N, C-alpha and C positions, 0 to 999 in steps of 0.2 A: 486556447491553451498555448503555452510556449513550450517547445520541445528542445531540451538540452541534449545534444548528441554526445554520448559518452558510453563507455562500457560500465554496466552496473558492477559495483564493487571497486572500481578504479579510483585513483586519487581525485580525478575530475568529478566523478559521481559523488564522492564523499564531500567535496567542496560545494557542489550544487545544493546538497541537502543540509548543509551546515546551518543549524539554528532555524530550520524550516519545518513546520508541522507536515508530516507525510502520511499518506493513506494507511500504511501498515500500522500506524500508531494512533489513528483517529479514535480508536476505542478507548484511548487514554483521556480523550476529551469529552466523549459523549457515549452514553449507553445505547443499546438497541432501541430503547423506548424514547429516545430523544432527550433524556435528562443529562445533566452534567455528571461526568465521571468523577469518582473519588480520587482518581489518579491524576487529575488535570494539573494541580499545582506542581506535583513532582515532575511531570512531563515538561511543563513550562519552565521550571527551574533548570532542567537538563538542557533545553534549547537556549536559554539565556546564557548558561555557562559556555555552551559551544560558541556563541557569538563573541563573548568576552575573551575567550582564550584562543579562538581561531582553530580549535581542535575538536574533531568529532568525538562523540562519546564512545569509549572503548566497550566492545562486546566480545566476550569469549565465544569463539566459534565452537559450538557443541557438535557431537557426533550426528545428531539428527539434522542440524543445520548444514553440515558438510554433505550429508547424504542428499539433502534437497538440492544443493548446488551441483553435485555430481550427476544427479539424475535429470535435472531440468532440461538439458538439450534432448534427451531421449523422450521425455514427456512431450516436449514441443513437437517433435517429429511425429509421435504417436497421435497427437491431437490433429495435426494436419492430415494424416492418413485417415483418421476416423471421420473427420468432418469435411475434408476437401477445402478447408479455409487456409489461406496463406497467412502466416503470422509474421508481422513486421516487428522486429526488436527495436526498442528505443531505450534511451538512457533514463532521463528524468523529465517528467511533465510538470510544468509550473502553471498555476492559475493565471489567467490573463492579467489580473491586476493585483492579486494578493501574493504575499510571500508564503505560499502553501503549495504542496505538490503531491506527486504520486510516482512510484516506480513500477509500472506495469510489466508483466511478463510478456506482453505483446499487444499490438494493435491489429485489428482485423478489418479490412476494407475501410469504409468511411464511417461506419456506425458502431463497430464492436471492439471488444478488447478481451484479454485473457489473463486469468490468474491461475497459476499452477502451484499445487502442493504435492509433496512426495512423502506422505506419512509412513509410519511403520505399518506392518501388515494388519494388526488388529484394529488400528485406527481407520485404515482404508476400508476394511470390512464394515466397520461402524458407519462410515460415510455411504458405502454402497447400500446398506440396509435402510438408511434414512432417506436416501435419494433426494436430498435437498441441499441447499447451501448451508454448510455448518454455521451456526449462529455466531461463532467466534470470528468469522470472516465477513459478517454483514457490513460493518462500518467500513472495512477496507474496500469491498466491492462497490458500495455506494459512493465512497470517496473517490474511487477511480472514475466512476460515471460522472460525478460532479466536476472533477478537475478536467476531464477530457471532453465533457459535453456530449458524450456518446449515448446511444439508446440502450445498449445491452452489453453485458459482460459475461463471458463464459468462465465458470469455475471448473477446474479440472483437478481431480485427485488421481494420482498416478502411482501404480506399483508395477514393477517390471514383470511380475509373475501372476498378475491378476488383471481382470478386465478393468478399464478405466471408468471413472465416473465423470460425466460432463453435465453440468447443470447451467442453464442459461438464466441469468439474473437481469431483471429490468429495473428501470429507474423507479425509486420510491420518492416522488417529488416532495411529499410532506417531510420525510426524514431528511432529504437533501437540504431542504430549507433550514431545518433545525441544525444540521451539520454545518452549513455555511455560517450561521450565526455564531456557533460555538468556535469555529476556526477564526472568524473575524475577531472575536473577543480575545482569543488566545494570541493572535498576531499583534493586536494592539498592546496587550500586556507585555509581550516579549519586547516590543519596541520601547515601551516606556521604561521597563526595568533595565534594558541594555543601556539606554541613554543615561539613566540615573546612576548606575554603578560604574559606567565608563567615566562619567564626569567626576566621580569621587576618587579616581586613581591618579 
């Protein structure tokens, strides 16, 4: 992997991700069963537009998103206290050869990583009751494992007034292979369309 050192959310981070498929949106390319997602074309169009305009897609920061950003440092500290693992923060991870990446919430040692979510109380209780990686984050976790080449990824659900949930996720090589194919196809399509529409201007 290639590590781009920058603060997540900074202009440098936005530039690094411009037009690049990223793990948080891999679910838009592939379903949990390894099939093509119905959202793939729309996501590819979004990334082509970013490359053509040089501008990141605008997203309105919602209250839950702001809550997550505010609580993340406390969650990271709680994770370190709970596990004894030191979390190393990084900006953006790029695949060794592809224009694809991931923005992890932390790297751990030589083999692990961390994804933090800070949901509302009722959602956190749902996660605690299920005691597994929520399905909606499966592609993101496996995408981080693929990009980083690491062996495991800890998913943490954090709420400041409840016990945390920490679930260790291991590599699903069959899914990662399907994910790699989907991302390779997306990257090729993005490059072809960017070249085509840039030459028409």
